[in-house]
C-alpha positions in Angstrom: 66.0 65.4 31.6 68.9 63.2 30.8 72.4 62.9 32.3 74.0 64.1 28.8 72.4 67.4 29.4 74.5 68.1 32.5 77.4 69.0 29.9 75.4 71.5 28.2 77.3 74.3 30.1 75.9 76.9 27.6 72.5 76.6 29.5 72.0 79.0 32.4 69.9 76.4 34.3 72.8 73.7 34.0 75.4 76.1 35.1 73.2 77.1 38.1 72.9 73.4 39.0 76.6 73.0 38.9 77.4 76.2 41.0 74.8 75.1 43.6 75.9 71.3 43.9 79.3 72.7 44.4 78.3 74.8 47.2 76.5 72.0 48.8 79.5 69.8 48.3 81.8 72.4 50.2 79.2 72.5 53.3 79.2 68.8 53.6 83.1 68.6 53.1 83.3 71.0 56.1 80.5 69.4 58.1 82.0 65.9 58.2 85.7 67.0 58.2 85.9 65.3 61.9 84.9 62.0 61.5 87.8 60.6 59.3 90.3 62.6 61.7 88.6 61.3 65.1 91.5 58.4 65.6 94.3 61.0 65.0 92.5 63.5 67.4 92.4 60.8 70.1 96.0 59.9 69.3 97.4 63.4 69.4 95.1 65.2 72.1 95.5 63.6 75.4 92.6 65.3 77.1 90.2 63.7 74.4 88.4 60.3 75.0 86.3 58.2 72.8 83.2 59.4 74.7 84.1 62.9 74.0 84.2 62.0 70.1 80.9 60.4 70.4 79.6 63.8 72.0 81.1 65.8 69.3 79.1 63.7 66.6 75.9 64.4 68.3 76.9 68.3 68.6 77.8 68.1 64.9 74.1 67.4 63.9 72.5 69.1 66.7 71.8 72.9 65.7 71.2 72.1 62.0 67.8 71.0 63.2 66.9 74.8 64.2 69.1 76.0 61.5 67.4 74.5 58.7 64.0 75.7 60.1 65.1 79.2 60.2 66.9 79.1 56.8 63.9 77.6 55.4 62.1 80.7 56.5 64.8 83.0 55.3 64.8 81.4 51.9 61.1 82.3 51.3 62.0 85.9 52.2 65.6 86.7 51.0 66.1 84.1 48.3 68.7 81.2 48.1 71.5 83.2 46.6 71.9 85.5 49.6 71.2 83.0 52.2 73.7 80.4 50.8 76.6 82.9 50.3 76.1 84.3 53.8 75.8 80.8 55.4 79.0 79.7 53.7 81.0 82.5 54.7 79.8 82.8 58.4 80.3 79.1 59.0 84.0 79.3 58.2 84.4 81.1 61.6 83.5 78.1 64.0 85.4 75.8 61.8 88.5 77.7 62.5 87.7 77.8 66.0 87.3 73.9 66.0 90.6 73.6 64.2 92.4 75.4 66.8 90.6 74.7 70.0 92.8 73.4 72.9 90.2 71.9 75.2 87.5 69.4 75.0 85.0 72.3 76.0 86.2 74.4 73.1 86.1 71.7 70.6 82.5 70.8 71.7 81.1 74.4 71.4 82.7 75.0 68.1 81.4 71.8 66.8 77.9 72.7 68.0 78.0 75.8 66.1 79.5 74.2 63.1 76.5 71.9 62.9 74.5 74.9 61.3 76.4 74.6 58.0 74.2 71.5 57.6 71.4 73.9 56.7 73.1 74.4 53.4 71.3 71.4 51.8 67.9 73.2 51.9 69.1 76.2 50.3 70.3 74.5 47.2 67.0 72.4 47.1 65.2 75.7 46.9 67.6 77.2 44.2 67.3 74.1 42.0 63.4 74.3 42.3 63.5 77.8 41.0 65.4 76.7 37.8 64.0 73.5 36.9 60.3 72.3 35.8 58.2 69.7 37.7 58.9 67.1 35.0 62.7 67.3 35.5 62.9 68.3 39.2 63.4 64.7 40.6 66.5 64.3 38.7 67.8 67.8 39.0 67.3 67.6 42.9 68.7 64.1 43.0 71.8 65.3 41.0 72.3 68.3 43.1 72.0 66.4 46.5 73.8 63.3 45.3 76.9 65.3 44.0 76.5 67.7 47.0 76.4 64.9 49.5 79.6 63.4 48.1 81.3 66.1 50.1 81.2 63.6 53.2 82.7 61.0 51.1 85.3 63.5 49.9 86.2 64.3 53.4 86.6 60.7 54.4 88.9 60.1 51.4 90.8 63.3 51.4 91.2 64.9 54.9 93.3 62.1 56.5 95.7 62.4 53.6 95.9 66.1 53.8 96.4 66.0 57.6 98.7 63.1 57.6 100.7 63.3 54.4 100.5 67.0 53.3 100.9 68.8 56.7 101.8 66.0 59.1 102.9 66.1 62.6 100.4 66.4 65.7 98.7 69.5 64.3 98.2 68.1 61.0 94.4 67.4 61.6 94.0 71.2 62.7 95.5 72.5 59.4 93.4 70.1 57.3 90.0 71.4 59.0 91.2 75.0 58.8 91.9 74.7 55.0 88.5 73.2 54.5 86.9 76.2 56.2 89.0 78.6 54.1 87.7 76.7 50.8 84.2 77.2 52.1 84.5 80.9 52.7 86.0 81.7 49.5 83.2 79.8 47.5 80.6 81.5 49.5 81.8 85.0 48.3 82.0 83.6 44.7 78.5 82.1 44.9 77.0 85.6 45.5 78.3 86.7 42.1 77.9 83.5 40.0 74.2 82.9 40.2 70.8 84.5 40.6 67.5 83.3 42.2 66.2 81.6 39.0 66.1 82.5 35.4 64.0 85.6 35.8 63.6 88.4 38.4 60.0 87.3 39.5 60.9 83.5 39.5 61.2 83.5 43.3 57.8 83.5 45.1 57.7 85.0 48.5 55.3 83.3 51.0 52.2 85.2 52.1 53.4 84.9 55.8 56.7 84.5 57.5 57.7 82.9 60.8 55.6 79.8 60.4 54.4 77.3 57.6 51.1 77.9 56.1 48.6 75.0 56.3 45.1 74.5 55.0 42.8 73.0 57.7 42.4 73.0 61.4 43.4 69.4 61.5 46.5 70.3 59.6 47.5 73.0 62.1 47.3 70.7 64.9 49.2 68.0 63.1 51.9 70.9 62.2 52.0 71.8 66.0 52.5 68.3 66.9 55.4 68.0 64.5 57.1 71.1 65.8 57.8 69.4 69.1 60.5 66.8 68.2 62.2 69.6 66.1 63.4 71.1 69.2 62.5 68.6 71.9 65.1 66.1 70.4 67.9 68.7 71.5 67.1 67.6 75.1 69.1 64.5 74.2 72.1 66.4 73.6 71.6 68.4 76.9 71.3 65.1 78.8 74.2 63.6 77.3 76.3 66.7 77.7 75.5 66.9 81.3 76.2 63.2 81.8 79.8 64.1 80.6 80.1 66.9 83.1 80.3 69.5 80.3 77.1 70.9 81.8 76.1 71.7 85.4 72.5 70.4 86.6 71.6 74.2 87.0 72.8 74.7 83.3 70.9 71.6 81.9 67.7 72.9 83.6 68.3 76.3 81.8 68.6 74.6 78.7 65.7 72.4 79.1 63.6 75.3 80.0 64.9 77.2 76.7 63.8 74.3 74.5 60.4 74.3 76.3 60.1 78.1 75.5 61.3 77.6 72.0 58.6 75.0 71.4 56.0 77.1 72.8 57.0 80.0 70.7 57.1 78.0 67.6 53.6 76.6 68.2 52.4 80.2 68.9 53.8 81.3 65.8 52.2 78.6 63.8 48.9 79.4 65.5 49.2 83.0 65.0 50.1 82.8 61.3 47.5 80.5 60.4 44.7 81.4 62.5 43.6 84.4 60.5 44.1 82.6 57.3 42.0 79.8 58.2 39.3 81.8 59.6 39.2 83.9 56.5 38.8 80.8 54.4 41.3 79.3 52.0 40.5 78.9 48.3 40.2 75.4 47.3 42.8 75.6 44.7 45.3 76.9 47.4 45.1 74.0 49.7 47.5 71.1 50.2 47.6 68.1 52.6 49.9 68.6 55.5 50.0 64.9 56.1 52.2 64.6 53.1 54.6 66.8 54.7 54.5 64.7 57.8 55.2 61.6 55.9 58.3 63.1 54.2 59.4 64.4 57.7 59.2 60.8 59.0 60.8 59.4 55.9 63.7 61.9 56.0 64.1 61.1 59.7 64.5 57.5 58.7 66.7 57.7 55.6 68.8 61.0 56.0 69.1 60.7 59.6 70.3 57.4 58.9 73.0 58.6 56.6 74.2 61.2 58.9 74.5 58.8 61.8 76.1 56.1 59.8 78.7 58.3 57.9 79.7 59.8 61.3 80.4 56.4 62.9 81.4 54.1 60.0 85.1 55.2 59.8 85.5 54.0 63.4 83.3 50.9 62.8 85.6 49.8 59.9 88.8 50.7 61.8 87.9 48.8 65.0 86.2 45.6 63.2 88.8 45.0 60.9 91.9 46.8 62.4 92.3 49.3 59.7 94.5 52.6 59.9 92.6 55.9 59.6 93.4 56.4 56.0 92.1 52.9 54.9 89.0 53.0 57.3 88.0 56.5 55.8 88.4 55.4 52.4 86.3 52.2 52.8 83.7 54.0 54.9 83.5 56.6 52.2 81.8 54.0 50.0 78.6 54.8 51.8 78.7 58.4 50.8 80.4 57.7 47.4 77.3 56.1 46.0 75.6 59.5 46.2 77.1 60.3 42.8 74.8 58.2 41.0 72.3 56.8 43.4 70.4 59.8 44.6 70.2 61.2 41.0 69.0 57.8 40.1 66.3 58.0 42.8 65.1 61.4 41.4 65.2 60.3 37.8 63.1 57.0 38.7 60.9 59.3 40.5 60.4 61.4 37.2 60.0 58.5 35.0 57.9 55.9 36.7 55.1 58.4 37.0 54.3 57.7 40.7 56.5 59.5 43.0 54.7 57.9 46.0 55.4 54.3 44.9 59.1 54.9 44.3 59.2 56.4 48.0 57.6 53.2 49.3 59.9 50.9 47.4 63.2 52.7 48.6 62.1 52.8 52.2 61.5 49.2 52.3 64.8 48.5 50.7 66.5 50.6 53.5 65.1 48.3 56.1 66.6 45.4 54.4 69.9 47.0 53.7 70.5 47.9 57.4 69.5 44.2 58.5 72.3 43.0 56.2 74.7 45.6 57.7 73.7 44.5 61.4 74.8 40.9 60.5 78.5 42.2 59.9 81.3 41.3 62.1 85.1 40.6 62.0 84.4 37.1 60.8 82.9 38.4 57.4 85.2 39.4 54.7 85.8 43.0 54.2 84.8 42.9 50.8 81.3 41.5 51.8 81.1 44.3 54.2 81.6 46.9 51.5 79.2 45.2 49.2 76.5 45.3 51.8 77.4 49.1 52.7 77.0 50.0 48.9 73.7 48.1 48.6 72.3 49.7 51.8 73.5 53.2 50.6 71.8 52.7 47.3 68.4 52.5 49.0 69.2 55.4 51.4 70.4 57.8 48.8 67.6 56.9 46.4 64.9 57.5 49.1 66.5 60.9 49.7 66.3 61.7 46.0 62.8 60.5 45.9 61.7 62.8 48.9 63.0 66.0 47.4 61.6 64.9 44.0 58.2 65.4 45.8 58.6 68.4 47.9 58.7 71.3 45.1 55.2 70.0 44.0 53.5 70.0 47.3 53.2 73.8 47.5 55.6 75.9 45.4 55.6 79.1 47.2 56.3 77.2 50.6 59.0 75.1 49.1 61.7 76.7 51.1 59.8 76.1 54.5 58.7 72.6 53.5 62.2 71.7 52.6 63.6 73.4 55.8 61.2 71.4 57.9 61.9 68.1 56.3 65.4 68.6 56.1 65.5 69.5 59.8 63.8 66.1 60.5 66.8 64.4 58.9 68.9 65.9 61.6 66.2 64.9 64.1 66.9 61.3 63.0 70.7 61.8 63.3 70.6 63.2 66.7 68.3 60.5 67.9 70.2 57.7 66.2 73.6 58.9 67.4 72.3 59.2 70.8 71.2 55.6 70.7 74.7 54.9 69.5 76.3 55.9 72.8 74.4 53.0 74.4 74.6 50.1 72.0 77.1 48.2 69.8 77.5 49.0 66.2 75.4 45.9 64.9 72.5 46.6 67.4 72.7 50.1 65.9 72.1 49.1 62.4 69.3 47.0 63.4 67.5 50.1 65.1 67.9 52.0 62.0 66.2 49.2 60.1 63.3 49.4 62.5 63.0 53.2 62.0 62.9 52.8 58.2 60.1 50.1 58.5 58.1 52.5 60.6 58.7 55.3 58.0 57.4 53.0 55.3 54.1 52.6 57.2 53.6 56.3 57.7 54.4 56.9 54.0 51.9 54.2 53.1 49.0 55.8 54.7 49.8 59.7 54.8 51.8 60.3 51.6 49.6 61.6 48.7 50.9 61.8 45.1 51.2 65.5 44.5 49.1 67.3 41.8 50.8 68.2 38.5 53.9 66.5 39.5 55.1 65.8 36.0 53.7 68.9 34.3 55.7 71.5 32.4 54.9 74.1 35.0 54.2 74.4 38.8 50.6 74.6 39.9 49.7 78.3 40.5 46.7 79.0 42.8 44.6 81.9 42.9 46.6 83.1 46.0 49.9 82.7 44.2 48.7 84.9 41.3 47.4 87.5 44.0 50.7 87.4 45.6 52.7 87.8 42.4 50.4 90.9 41.3 51.1 92.5 44.4 54.8 92.1 44.5 54.8 93.5 41.0 52.8 96.6 42.0 
């Protein structure tokens, strides 16, 4: 697939791709509508402090974690068209609550629920996989994600202007956020009527079981259970930080910790109950897949997308504080990190398609991320602003490329489980974001960049040993196992 094909709007698959990246763009636009307004909020709302903003940033990525897992399961059951439309409409509600909240607690709770909008990413990944062949999926997924991810850059560029110039006044930031929620809801309704789940009625393949990801061996089951723990355990960091800022009492914190433990136990129970009878009955060889590849992509996405979410959240404040810039200028310059999404993420997917070895592409990109964040860690006020922008763009090229390469691999691992695998891997991106933003509350920005570089290097090591090149990753059709054909026959009977 080539870039010029994106202009062939008479093709249904191309139109579906454009409809879907626009939906993703709007979810990211809403998701990151606070970061460029943080300075304005502090200036106009006397009850807010910089520590509140840092807490809101953690809350902004927290519930995306369980949200992406649940949405991934819903995708394999109900299809991406319904899930995406409903998600967009529903997520406009907490956006409006945040826009007009009048206390730190109200803003915190609204931001927490708003974080679920980040689950929209995995919906579009699944939809794109239904419309495109394995040989083209890297570029298609990369284009979808790259242009959709640009929503965060668009928010950084336009939200301050809308708030300060179009609306103006102390409540300008509120109306700008409310407007973004309205756009999301309107498009959510439109998306329902614009698209179908793939080119044919039977394109969407339902999973054999719902509630947990299917695995192939006992060893994979135990590894899967191990990887469930951080998905919910990392939310304990948010509970800790919330209690430390007196938003939550000790009793409330204990209740929250207990709920998280119960959620982990329940998810592990579901994983075992779904897979136990399947493994005992015996899984055909042609239906098996290596879960360690999913685990490697989880760790990789923790390090690349987790880093992006964390950096996009703090970069406007970093540029404003380091080079003494106003909010509009800082937001515009910080947007260069996400602006690169427009071409770097599609490039990562395209290279993944053309090189003929998706694993190698992933390893190169992950190593580049480590180098890029080391360079950003060197930045301070003594560096020319131009050089800081160059380092930011260079680092972003590797981050976005690695994300594109990640989702160039996922659809080829196990087609009928694409939604759940995308959900789990996508959720690990938010696990990384929560972890990194929690660390950010204790360190200086330069130290923060070095920590992210270390995370990328660890992910490179995990991918080197665990990530396997998927079968038929460059074919005209996705691999269909005997179980896939059986499920398809049952659904048609």
